[in-house]
C-alpha positions as CSV (number, residue, x, y, z in Angstrom):
1,M,-0.3,0.1,-0.2
2,S,0.8,3.6,-0.5
3,R,2.7,5.8,1.9
4,N,1.3,8.8,0.1
5,L,-0.6,10.9,1.8
6,H,-4.4,10.5,1.4
7,T,-6.8,13.4,1.3
8,V,-10.9,13.2,2.2
9,K,-12.6,14.4,-0.2
10,R,-16.3,13.7,1.9
11,A,-17.1,12.3,4.3
12,I,-21.0,9.7,5.6
13,I,-22.6,11.0,8.3
14,V,-24.2,7.4,9.5
15,A,-27.9,8.6,11.0
16,A,-30.3,6.3,9.9
17,G,-30.3,4.1,13.5
18,I,-33.7,3.8,15.9
19,G,-32.4,4.5,19.6
20,T,-33.6,2.4,21.7
21,R,-31.8,2.7,24.2
22,M,-32.6,6.6,24.2
23,R,-36.0,6.7,24.7
24,P,-38.5,7.9,25.6
25,L,-36.3,10.9,23.8
26,T,-36.2,9.1,20.1
27,L,-40.0,8.2,20.0
28,K,-40.4,12.1,18.8
29,I,-37.3,12.9,17.6
30,P,-34.5,11.1,16.0
31,K,-31.0,10.4,18.4
32,P,-28.8,12.9,15.6
33,L,-31.2,15.3,16.5
34,I,-30.8,15.8,20.4
35,P,-29.6,19.2,22.0
36,V,-26.8,19.0,23.9
37,N,-26.4,22.0,26.1
38,G,-28.4,23.9,23.5
39,V,-26.7,21.9,20.2
40,R,-27.7,19.3,18.5
41,M,-25.1,16.1,18.5
42,I,-25.6,15.8,14.8
43,D,-24.3,19.9,14.6
44,T,-21.2,19.0,16.2
45,V,-19.9,16.5,13.6
46,V,-21.3,18.6,10.8
47,D,-19.2,21.7,11.9
48,A,-15.9,20.2,12.9
49,L,-16.2,18.2,9.2
50,Y,-16.2,22.0,7.6
51,Q,-13.8,23.9,9.5
52,N,-11.7,20.4,7.9
53,G,-12.5,21.9,4.5
54,I,-14.9,18.5,4.1
55,N,-17.8,20.4,2.5
56,E,-19.1,17.5,0.5
57,I,-21.4,15.3,2.8
58,Y,-23.6,13.0,2.7
59,V,-26.4,12.0,5.4
60,V,-28.0,8.7,6.0
61,V,-31.1,8.4,7.3
62,G,-34.5,5.8,7.9
63,Y,-36.2,6.7,12.0
64,L,-38.0,9.7,11.4
65,K,-36.3,10.8,8.3
66,D,-38.9,13.6,7.8
67,Q,-37.5,15.8,10.6
68,F,-34.1,15.6,8.7
69,Y,-35.1,16.8,5.5
70,Q,-36.1,19.7,7.8
71,W,-33.0,20.2,9.3
72,V,-30.5,19.8,6.3
73,K,-32.4,22.9,4.7
74,D,-29.6,25.8,6.3
75,K,-26.8,22.8,5.6
76,N,-24.7,24.2,3.0
77,G,-23.4,20.9,0.8
78,V,-25.4,17.7,2.7
79,R,-27.4,15.8,1.0
80,I,-29.5,13.3,2.9
81,I,-29.8,9.6,1.6
82,D,-32.6,7.7,2.7
83,N,-31.7,4.2,4.2
84,P,-34.8,1.9,2.6
85,Y,-33.7,-0.7,6.0
86,Y,-33.1,0.4,8.1
87,A,-35.6,-1.0,10.5
88,T,-34.2,-4.2,9.6
89,C,-31.3,-4.5,9.0
90,N,-27.6,-3.3,11.2
91,N,-25.7,-0.3,9.4
92,I,-24.1,-2.4,7.7
93,S,-27.8,-1.4,5.5
94,S,-26.3,2.5,5.7
95,L,-23.3,1.6,3.9
96,Y,-24.6,-0.8,1.2
97,V,-26.9,2.9,0.2
98,V,-23.7,5.4,0.0
99,R,-21.1,2.8,-1.2
100,E,-21.0,4.9,-4.1
101,H,-19.3,7.5,-2.3
102,L,-16.5,5.5,-0.3
103,E,-13.9,6.7,-2.2
104,D,-11.6,9.4,-0.4
105,C,-14.2,9.6,2.7
106,I,-14.4,9.6,6.4
107,I,-17.2,8.2,7.9
108,L,-18.7,8.9,11.0
109,D,-21.9,8.5,13.6
110,G,-23.8,10.9,13.4
111,D,-24.9,10.5,17.8
112,Q,-21.6,11.7,18.2
113,I,-19.9,15.2,19.8
114,I,-17.6,16.5,18.7
115,Y,-15.7,18.7,21.3
116,N,-12.3,19.4,18.8
117,P,-12.3,19.2,15.8
118,E,-9.0,18.7,15.2
119,I,-9.9,14.9,15.2
120,L,-11.4,15.1,11.9
121,K,-8.3,16.8,10.0
122,P,-8.7,15.4,6.1
123,Q,-5.0,14.8,5.7
124,F,-4.1,10.4,6.7
125,M,-1.8,8.5,5.5
126,R,-3.3,5.2,5.4
127,S,-7.4,4.5,5.6
128,G,-8.4,3.1,9.7
129,Y,-10.1,4.0,12.4
130,N,-9.7,7.4,15.2
131,A,-8.9,5.9,18.7
132,V,-7.4,6.4,22.0
133,W,-5.2,4.4,24.3
134,C,-6.5,2.8,26.5
135,E,-5.3,1.1,30.2
136,G,-7.8,0.5,32.0
137,D,-10.5,-1.8,31.3
138,T,-13.4,-1.6,28.7
139,R,-16.1,-3.7,27.1
140,E,-16.1,-1.0,23.4
141,W,-14.0,-2.7,20.7
142,L,-10.6,-2.8,21.5
143,M,-7.2,-3.4,19.0
144,E,-4.3,-4.5,19.3
145,V,-1.6,-2.0,17.2
146,E,2.0,-1.8,16.7
147,D,4.4,-0.1,14.5
148,G,0.8,1.8,13.8
149,I,-0.5,-0.9,12.1
150,V,-3.9,-2.9,13.0
151,Q,-2.7,-6.7,14.1
152,S,-6.5,-7.5,15.9
153,C,-9.3,-6.3,17.5
154,S,-11.9,-7.6,19.9
155,R,-15.7,-7.4,20.3
156,T,-15.5,-7.4,24.1
157,G,-13.0,-5.3,24.7
158,G,-10.3,-5.6,27.0
159,T,-7.3,-3.4,28.6
160,K,-4.4,-2.1,27.3
161,G,-5.6,-1.2,23.9
162,W,-6.4,0.7,21.1
163,Q,-10.3,1.8,21.8
164,L,-12.3,2.1,18.5
165,Y,-14.2,5.7,18.0
166,S,-16.7,5.2,15.2
167,I,-14.3,7.7,13.1
168,S,-12.6,6.2,9.9
169,R,-11.0,8.0,7.0
170,W,-10.6,5.0,3.6
171,T,-8.2,6.0,0.4
172,A,-9.4,5.2,-2.8
173,E,-8.4,2.3,-3.1
174,D,-9.5,0.9,0.3
175,G,-13.0,2.4,-0.3
176,V,-14.1,0.5,-3.4
177,R,-12.4,-2.3,-1.4
178,L,-15.4,-2.4,0.8
179,R,-17.3,-1.6,-1.4
180,Q,-17.5,-4.2,-2.6
181,H,-16.9,-6.5,0.4
182,I,-20.3,-4.4,1.5
183,E,-21.8,-5.6,-1.8
184,Y,-21.1,-9.2,-1.1
185,E,-21.6,-9.6,2.5
186,F,-25.2,-7.7,2.1
187,E,-26.3,-8.4,-1.0
188,R,-25.6,-12.6,0.2
189,G,-27.9,-11.9,3.6
190,N,-25.6,-10.6,5.8
191,R,-27.5,-8.1,6.9
192,D,-27.4,-7.9,10.8
193,I,-23.9,-6.8,11.6
194,Y,-22.0,-3.3,12.1
195,W,-20.5,-2.0,8.0
196,D,-17.6,-2.1,10.4
197,D,-17.2,-5.8,11.0
198,V,-16.7,-6.0,7.5
199,A,-13.3,-4.6,7.0
200,M,-12.3,-5.3,10.7
201,F,-13.4,-8.9,11.2
202,C,-15.2,-10.5,7.9
203,H,-12.1,-9.0,5.3
204,F,-9.3,-8.2,8.1
205,S,-6.3,-9.8,6.1
206,E,-7.4,-7.7,2.6
207,Y,-6.6,-4.7,4.4
208,C,-4.0,-3.1,6.0
209,L,-5.7,-0.3,8.8
210,G,-3.5,1.9,11.2
211,I,-5.2,3.9,13.4
212,M,-5.0,8.7,14.5
213,K,-4.8,9.7,17.9
214,M,-6.9,11.1,19.6
215,D,-8.0,12.0,22.6
216,Y,-10.6,10.4,25.6
217,H,-11.7,14.2,26.0
218,D,-11.4,15.3,22.2
219,I,-15.1,13.0,21.7
220,I,-18.4,11.7,23.3
221,E,-20.0,9.0,22.7
222,I,-23.4,8.8,24.0
223,D,-25.1,5.8,23.9
224,T,-28.1,6.2,27.0
225,L,-30.4,8.2,28.2
226,N,-27.9,8.1,31.3
227,E,-24.7,8.9,29.2
228,L,-27.0,11.4,28.3
229,A,-27.6,13.4,31.4
230,V,-23.7,13.2,32.5
231,V,-22.9,15.1,29.8
232,D,-26.2,17.3,30.0
233,N,-28.3,17.2,33.1
234,S,-31.5,18.8,32.3
235,Y,-32.4,15.8,30.7
236,A,-32.0,13.9,34.8
237,H,-35.6,13.3,35.3
238,Y,-35.5,11.4,32.1
239,I,-33.7,8.6,34.5
240,A,-34.3,6.2,38.0
241,P,-33.0,8.5,40.6
242,K,-29.1,7.4,41.6
243,E,-25.7,8.7,41.3
244,V,-24.9,9.9,37.4
245,S,-20.8,10.1,37.7
246,M,-18.9,10.4,34.8
247,N,-17.8,7.0,35.0
248,E,-20.7,6.2,32.7
249,L,-19.3,7.2,30.3
């Protein structure tokens, strides 16, 4: 694989999910559009992309999609792509419907809060994921990395490894390869997997993935109401009374 510097030309934001762990909030609003301290989650992602000169942006929607069509009206360069499979398939379906745009791209989830736009910089050396070093125990996906190359990944977590975050960059060459693998898995009926499974597990040997290091406080991924209440206490009334601490993030 070439060691030339690559540049992101477009972004794909995955925002089609139902967000069941955020109910009842997500019964009326899609998770990426939930405001956190006055700013919608997806706006932190789009604004960070803009700050990095990434203006060709595709947002894959499904659940409560009409709200995204309202949201996008004042977003320059943002195009909405409908995922008709969102209710019956995992998020591999979102990459399937946007697969023609995978070359020289950055792929992100829309339900993240970006605090440091630098983590979305468009220049990169090889395809791979943003990651944070994890010294203690985690149940998140954890990668073993040697000399900058991902050797393996654990779905069940562990200790002393690089925690994978849902920000990834793909060269033109790997984007073509990823498209082929997404099509292969989806069209043969393997639709209950995450799209990340395709490169990380199903076809791992056909990629040479690296990482882009970042700090724990550069980004927050919010999965539950408890985690949301930690960041924005205006949501505390949605959860059962108990101590809410940063340990929940």
